[in-house]
C-alpha positions in Angstrom: -3.0 12.8 -24.9 -6.6 11.6 -25.3 -9.2 14.7 -24.8 -12.4 12.4 -25.4 -14.6 12.5 -22.7 -14.8 9.6 -20.7 -17.3 8.4 -18.2 -17.5 5.6 -15.4 -19.6 4.6 -12.4 -17.1 6.0 -9.3 -18.8 4.0 -6.6 -19.2 0.3 -5.9 -21.8 -1.3 -7.6 -24.1 -2.4 -5.2 -27.4 -1.2 -3.3 -26.4 1.8 -1.4 -28.1 5.4 -0.8 -25.8 7.2 -3.7 -24.3 6.3 -6.6 -21.9 8.5 -8.5 -21.5 8.6 -12.2 -18.3 10.6 -13.1 -17.8 12.2 -16.6 -14.2 14.0 -17.7 -13.2 15.6 -20.9 -13.6 18.4 -23.5 -17.3 17.5 -23.9 -18.4 16.9 -20.2 -20.5 19.4 -19.7 -22.6 19.3 -23.2 -23.1 15.6 -22.7 -24.5 16.7 -19.2 -26.7 19.2 -21.2 -28.0 16.4 -23.2 -29.3 14.4 -20.2 -30.0 16.9 -17.7 -33.5 18.6 -16.9 -33.8 21.2 -13.9 -36.4 20.4 -11.8 -38.4 23.8 -11.6 -36.2 26.1 -14.2 -36.7 24.7 -17.6 -34.5 24.7 -20.3 -31.6 25.5 -18.0 -28.3 24.8 -19.1 -25.4 23.3 -16.9 -22.7 24.6 -19.4 -23.8 27.9 -18.6 -23.4 27.5 -15.0 -20.3 28.6 -12.6 -17.8 26.3 -11.6 -18.3 24.1 -8.6 -21.8 24.4 -8.1 -24.3 22.0 -7.5 -28.0 21.4 -9.1 -30.7 19.5 -8.6 -32.9 17.9 -11.7 -33.6 14.9 -13.3 -31.7 12.7 -15.9 -33.5 11.6 -19.1 -32.7 9.3 -21.7 -35.1 10.9 -24.2 -38.2 11.3 -22.9 -37.9 9.1 -20.1 -36.7 10.2 -16.9 -34.3 7.8 -15.3 -33.6 9.4 -12.0 -33.6 12.1 -9.2 -30.1 13.4 -9.2 -27.8 16.1 -8.2 -25.3 17.1 -10.5 -21.6 18.5 -9.3 -19.8 20.9 -12.0 -16.1 21.3 -11.8 -14.4 23.3 -14.9 -10.7 22.5 -15.4 -8.2 23.1 -14.4 -9.7 23.1 -11.0 -10.5 19.4 -11.0 -9.2 16.0 -10.2 -8.4 15.3 -13.6 -7.6 19.3 -14.5 -10.1 18.6 -17.3 -14.2 19.5 -17.2 -15.5 17.2 -15.2 -19.2 16.4 -14.3 -20.3 14.4 -11.2 -24.0 12.9 -11.1 -25.1 11.7 -7.5 -28.1 9.3 -8.2 -29.7 7.0 -6.1 -27.6 3.9 -5.4 -29.6 1.3 -7.0 -27.4 -0.9 -8.9 -29.9 -0.6 -12.1 -30.3 2.9 -11.6 -26.7 3.7 -12.1 -26.4 1.4 -14.6 -28.9 3.3 -16.6 -27.8 7.1 -16.0 -24.4 5.5 -17.4 -25.4 4.0 -20.1 -27.5 7.1 -20.9 -24.3 9.3 -21.2 -22.5 6.9 -22.8 -25.1 7.3 -25.8 -25.0 10.9 -25.7 -21.5 11.2 -26.4 -19.2 9.7 -23.6 -17.1 6.5 -23.9 -16.3 4.0 -20.9 -13.3 5.0 -19.0 -10.4 2.5 -18.6 -9.4 1.5 -15.6 -7.8 4.2 -13.5 -8.3 6.6 -16.1 -9.5 9.3 -14.4 -6.2 9.1 -12.4 -3.9 8.5 -15.3 -5.5 12.1 -16.7 -4.7 13.7 -13.7 -0.8 12.7 -13.7 -0.7 13.1 -17.5 -2.4 16.8 -17.0 0.3 17.5 -14.1 -2.3 17.3 -11.5 0.0 15.2 -9.4 2.9 12.9 -9.5 3.2 9.5 -10.3 4.1 8.5 -6.8 0.4 10.3 -5.6 -1.2 8.6 -8.4 -0.4 5.3 -7.1 -0.7 6.5 -3.3 -4.7 7.1 -4.5 -5.2 3.1 -5.0 -3.2 2.8 -1.5 -5.7 4.9 -0.4 -8.5 2.9 -1.4 -7.3 -0.5 -0.3 -5.5 0.8 2.9 -6.2 -2.1 5.6 -5.6 -0.3 8.9 -5.2 3.2 10.4 -1.2 3.3 9.8 -1.8 2.1 6.2 -4.4 5.1 5.5 -2.2 7.3 7.2 1.0 6.5 5.0 -1.2 6.6 2.0 -2.2 9.9 2.5 0.9 11.2 3.6 2.1 10.4 0.0 -1.0 11.4 -1.8 -0.2 14.9 -0.2 3.5 14.5 -1.8 5.7 13.2 1.0 7.6 10.6 -1.2 7.7 13.0 -4.3 8.9 15.9 -2.1 12.0 14.0 -0.9 12.8 12.4 -4.3 12.8 15.6 -5.9 15.2 17.2 -3.5 17.8 14.5 -4.1 17.0 14.7 -7.8 17.7 18.3 -7.9 21.3 17.7 -6.4 21.8 15.8 -9.0 20.9 17.3 -12.0 22.8 20.4 -10.5 26.0 18.4 -10.9 25.4 16.5 -14.0 25.1 19.9 -15.6 28.2 21.2 -14.0 30.5 18.4 -14.9 28.8 18.9 -18.6 29.3 22.7 -18.7 32.9 22.7 -17.7 33.8 19.6 -20.1 32.3 21.9 -22.7 33.9 25.3 -21.5 37.1 23.7 -19.7 38.5 27.6 -20.0 36.1 29.0 -17.9 34.9 26.4 -15.6 37.6 24.2 -13.5 37.2 20.7 -12.2 40.4 21.3 -10.2 39.4 19.7 -6.7 35.5 19.1 -7.6 36.1 14.7 -7.3 36.7 15.8 -3.6 33.6 18.0 -3.4 31.2 15.6 -5.7 32.6 12.6 -3.2 31.2 14.5 -0.3 27.8 15.1 -1.9 27.5 11.5 -2.8 27.7 10.6 0.6 25.3 12.8 1.7 23.0 11.5 -1.0 23.5 7.9 -0.6 22.5 8.7 3.2 19.4 9.9 1.9 18.7 7.0 -0.3 19.6 4.4 2.3 17.4 6.4 5.1 14.2 5.9 2.5 15.0 2.3 1.6 15.3 1.2 5.2 11.5 2.3 6.1 10.6 -0.3 2.8 10.3 -3.1 4.8 8.1 -1.4 7.8 6.1 0.3 4.9 5.6 -3.0 3.1 4.5 -4.1 6.3 2.4 -1.1 6.9 0.7 -1.3 3.6 0.2 -4.9 3.3 0.0 -6.1 6.8 2.3 -8.0 9.1 2.4 -11.8 8.0 1.8 -13.5 11.3 1.9 -17.5 11.6 0.4 -19.0 14.5 2.7 -22.2 15.6 2.5 -24.7 18.2 2.0 -28.3 19.0 -1.8 -30.0 18.3 -4.1 -28.6 21.2 -1.9 -25.6 22.2 -4.9 -23.3 21.4 -3.8 -22.0 18.4 -7.2 -22.1 16.4 -8.6 -20.4 20.1 -6.1 -17.7 20.0 -7.1 -16.8 16.4 -10.6 -17.0 17.0 -10.1 -14.4 20.0 -7.9 -12.3 18.0 -10.4 -12.3 15.0 -13.4 -11.7 17.1 -15.5 -14.5 15.8 -15.4 -18.3 15.5 -13.5 -18.8 12.1 -11.4 -21.7 13.3 -12.8 -25.2 14.8 -11.8 -25.8 18.3 -12.2 -29.6 19.8 -10.2 -31.2 22.5 -9.1 -33.7 19.4 -5.6 -32.9 18.6 -5.0 -32.7 14.8 -8.4 -30.4 14.2 -6.3 -28.2 12.1 -5.3 -29.5 8.8 -4.8 -26.7 6.3 -3.6 -23.1 6.8 -6.4 -20.6 7.9 -5.9 -17.1 7.0 -7.9 -13.8 8.4 -6.7 -10.1 8.6 -6.9 -8.7 11.8 -6.6 -4.6 12.7 -4.8 -4.6 16.2 -4.3 -1.1 17.7 -4.8 0.6 14.1 -1.7 -2.1 12.7 -3.4 -5.0 10.0 -1.8 -8.7 10.7 -2.3 -10.8 8.3 -2.9 -14.3 10.7 -2.2 -17.7 9.2 -3.5 -20.6 11.7 -1.7 -23.4 11.0 -1.5 -27.3 11.5 -0.2 -28.4 14.6 3.6 -29.4 14.7 4.1 -33.0 15.0 5.0 -36.3 13.6 1.8 -36.6 11.3 -0.3 -39.5 11.5 -1.8 -39.4 8.2 -0.8 -38.2 4.9 -3.2 -34.9 5.0 -1.6 -34.0 8.2 1.9 -34.2 7.3 0.9 -31.6 3.9 -0.7 -29.6 6.8 2.7 -29.8 8.9 4.9 -29.2 6.2 2.7 -26.1 5.0 3.4 -24.9 8.5 6.9 -25.0 8.8 7.1 -23.4 4.7 4.9 -20.4 6.1 7.3 -20.3 9.2 10.2 -19.1 6.7 8.6 -16.4 5.3 6.5 -14.7 8.2 7.3 -11.6 9.2 6.4 -12.6 12.8 5.8 -16.1 14.4 3.5 -16.5 17.5 4.8 -19.8 19.2 1.3 -21.1 21.0 2.8 -23.3 24.3 0.3 -25.2 26.4 1.7 -24.3 29.7 -0.4 -27.3 31.4 2.0 -29.7 29.2 5.8 -30.4 29.7 7.7 -29.5 26.6 8.7 -32.4 24.5 10.6 -32.9 21.5 7.8 -31.2 18.9 8.3 -28.0 20.9 12.2 -28.1 20.9 11.7 -28.9 16.8 9.8 -25.7 16.9 12.3 -23.5 19.2 14.9 -24.3 16.3 12.7 -23.2 13.8 12.3 -20.0 15.4 15.6 -19.6 16.4 16.4 -16.8 13.9 12.9 -15.2 13.4 11.2 -12.8 14.5 8.7 -14.3 17.2 6.7 -13.9 20.5 6.2 -17.2 22.5 2.9 -17.2 24.2 2.0 -19.5 27.1 -1.2 -20.4 26.8 -3.9 -21.6 29.1 -2.4 -20.1 32.2 -5.6 -20.4 34.2 -4.2 -23.9 34.6 -1.8 -25.8 37.1 1.7 -25.0 34.8 3.9 -27.7 34.0 6.3 -25.1 32.2 7.2 -21.6 33.4 7.9 -18.3 31.5 11.4 -18.3 32.7 12.4 -21.9 31.6 11.0 -20.9 27.9 12.6 -17.5 27.7 15.9 -19.4 28.7 15.4 -21.7 25.9 14.1 -19.6 23.2 15.9 -16.0 23.9 12.1 -14.7 23.0 9.6 -12.8 24.8 7.3 -14.9 26.5 3.6 -13.5 27.2 1.3 -15.5 29.6 -2.4 -15.5 27.9 -5.5 -17.5 28.5 -7.4 -17.5 25.0 -10.5 -19.2 27.3 -10.1 -16.6 29.8 -9.3 -14.0 27.1 -6.3 -12.2 29.1 -2.8 -11.2 28.1 -3.9 -10.0 24.8 -3.1 -6.4 25.1 0.2 -7.2 25.9 0.7 -8.9 23.2 -0.5 -6.4 21.1 1.9 -3.5 22.9 4.7 -6.1 22.1 3.9 -6.4 18.5 3.8 -3.2 18.3 7.2 -2.2 19.7 8.6 -4.7 17.7 7.6 -3.6 14.2 6.9 0.0 14.8 9.3 0.8 17.8 6.2 1.9 19.4 4.2 5.1 18.0 4.3 5.5 14.5 4.0 9.2 13.3 3.6 10.5 9.6 4.3 14.3 10.1 7.9 14.0 9.1 9.0 10.2 8.2 8.5 8.9 5.1 8.1 5.5 4.3 8.4 3.7 1.1 5.4 1.1 0.7 5.4 0.3 -2.8 7.8 -2.1 -4.1 8.2 -0.5 -7.8 9.5 2.6 -5.5 12.0 0.5 -3.5 13.5 -1.3 -6.5 14.2 2.5 -8.0 15.6 3.4 -4.9 18.1 0.2 -5.0 19.1 1.1 -8.5 19.7 4.9 -7.6 21.4 3.7 -4.8 24.1 1.5 -6.9 24.2 4.4 -9.4 25.2 6.8 -6.8 27.7 4.2 -5.2 29.7 4.0 -8.8 30.2 7.5 -9.0 31.7 7.2 -5.4 33.8 4.1 -6.7 35.1 6.1 -9.9 36.4 8.9 -7.5 38.3 6.6 -5.9 39.6 5.0 -9.0 40.6 8.2 -10.6 38.6 8.0 -13.3 37.4 11.0 -15.9 34.6 13.3 -15.0 32.8 12.3 -17.8 32.2 8.7 -15.7 30.5 10.4 -13.3 28.0 12.2 -15.3 26.9 8.7 -16.7 26.2 7.1 -13.2 24.7 10.1 -12.2 22.3 10.5 -15.1 21.5 6.8 -14.1 20.3 7.9 -10.7 18.3 10.8 -11.9 16.3 8.7 -13.9 15.8 5.7 -11.7 14.6 8.3 -9.0 12.5 10.0 -12.1 10.6 6.8 -12.3 9.3 7.4 -9.0 7.9 10.9 -9.6 7.0 10.1 -13.2 9.2 12.5 -14.4 11.0 9.9 -16.8 8.9 7.2 -17.1 8.2 5.1 -20.6 4.1 5.0 -21.8 4.1 1.2 -21.1 5.1 1.6 -17.6 2.3 4.2 -17.1 -0.1 2.2 -18.9 0.8 -1.1 -16.7 0.8 1.1 -13.5 -2.7 2.6 -14.2 -4.4 -0.9 -15.6 -4.0 -2.2 -11.9 -6.8 0.7 -10.9 -10.0 0.0 -10.3 -12.7 1.4 -12.9 -13.7 4.8 -11.9 -10.9 5.8 -10.2 
């Protein structure tokens, strides 16, 4: 564990009201003393001050005053990293922040690596690994639900569930090992049947967590929503309406959209990654054909398809092709241009597609609230709550849970096959280790370094 003192800018490097430079390590207070001078109390040393106090003064580089600042002091272990920590709040000009950082580095600190503050918090036992990963999820949250889920994980919701399962597993590993070492005093008669009941219970808990992974991925990354339809059905108008500005070119010329246009939209706290695609029809040139092929490719891995139909035009072979493409997908049919005389009706489309049909008018901006509510019901069963429910939003966690589930199933299979008890112990330990990789209680240094390398510098 490194004990040297690190420093980095903890705020964005752009003009702002305040910029924060963070120092953490054994010499944080000593370095702060070298660069800080109090406003009125000359000779005041920060190292003599109480923890969790704020001090007004100036940062000096030698005899040159750099900026007017507030300095926050936090002594370990009551700090984010668990180490002595100093945060310098200066004016948010890019040059001013850069000069303050350069000054503390010249006086003994070294530049922090990406994620090194949070890495130290993990290594010092302040937070678990799943909590550390939730820090970046909070920073990158794109929606209300993503933020709530990340904050829930930051408070330890995933870690708590995993530790409950691991405690039961390690109890039975210890029991088996003790019985094998001391068979005269600890009997295993009838134990396989008892263990099988425990395995059933634990597998259900793991399955419940895994069942949230798909929803969790959409909460964190957004619902991949692909808008499809024939040319001129109103796809680009719908995108512009959902985004709230003119992102896509809208004309009366069929085939205006040639490539995929992606935007992120927040609807009722849910993030949608909306892709506007080329109109699906028999392409008239090579470029349009590429656009149509890309539209079909995106449909295959979409979380949701919005099929836009021009209600003023009768259905044709292109519509029938699209209907077949969405047959086994989550999709909503949008009967657009409901302000015009209809040539196709909602009932007809419901029969043909088997999907929910909503009448909208992108021009008149009607029907969008019903669309939003329908999407919420489809993916999150109405309202999302984060009081008791835990969502798995991290792919690494999902893979570890799958490994644990497989190992627990192998224990059940060994019991069913009448295998010796030491076989149970091997698979139980594999499950225990897999789950420990989520909380960081059984994880290698290489994986820790890889995880934190993806963090932003200063966090």
